[in-house]
N, C-alpha and C positions, 0 to 999 in steps of 0.2 A: 326448468326443462318442461316442455309441453309433451303431452302423451297423445299418440295416435288414437288410442282407445277412447280417451275422453273427447277428443275432437269428433270422432265418428258417433259417439253417444250423443253429443250435443247436436250433431247433424240430424240424427234420427229423431230425438225428442222434440226438435224444432220443426216438426212437420216436414220431415225429409229435406231439411236444409232451407226451406223457404223463409224461416224467421232469421236466418243468419247467425244463430247463436255460436256456431263454430267459428265464424269470422271474428266475432267479438273476442272469443277465447284466444285467437292468434294475434290479437292487437290490431286488427283491421277494422277500426271503428267506422270509417267512411263507407266501406262496402257493406259492413254490417247494417248500417242504417239504410243503405240502398236496398239491401235484400229484404228488410222489413217492409219498406214502402212499396216494393214491386213484387213481393212474394217470390224472392229469389229470381228476379228477372223473368217472371211468369213461369217459373219452374225450370227453365232451361239452364240458368246459372247454377241452381241448386243441384240439378242432375249432373252437370259437369263437375261440380265440387265432389260428388261421390267418387269420381275416379282420380281427381287431382289432390284431394285433401291430405293424403299421406305424404306427398311431396312437399306440400305447403308446410306441414309440421316439421319435416326434415330441414327445410329452408329456414324456418324460424329458429330451430335449434342450432343450426350452423351459424346463423348471423348473430346469435346471442352467446356463442362460445360453448355450447353444450355438445359439440360433435365428439363422438367417441365415448360418450358417457354410457357405461354399461352396468349401472346399478351400484358401483362403488364410488368413492369420492375422488378417484383419480380422473383427471381430465386431460385429454390429448389436445395440445395446441398445434395448430398448423401455421407454419411460417411460410409466407409466400414472398418470393423474391421476384421483383419486376425489373427487367433490364430495359433500359432505354435503348432506342435504336443507336447502333454504333455510329460515331461521327466519322465521316470520310476525311482522310488526311488531305491537306492541301496538295495540289499537284505540284511536283517539282519543276514541271515545264512551264516556263513563263511565256506569255504570248509575245511574239516578235513585235518589236516596235517598227513602224514604217520609217524609212529614211526620209529626211526632209527634202522636199522638192526644190530644186534651184529654179529661179525665175530669170 
């Protein structure tokens, strides 16, 4: 389980997000390297991360099954049921056949 506090601490000590340490922490290696090479997309991406980092940590924890973890060892599992679009029954009315023309 990833912590928002650790993520924000890494954002802060990584020169306000420009080194991308918080992205490496969340397993986003590609964008972490991009943040290092571009100084957080010239600071714009690092600034945006200040406001979106909490949601990114929540998303990471949700995707890795840590949702509902509240300090104890119990873990809530969410079961999602996806229903396919219902099939339309075949129409009981059959198209009328044309009578054969006599020549």
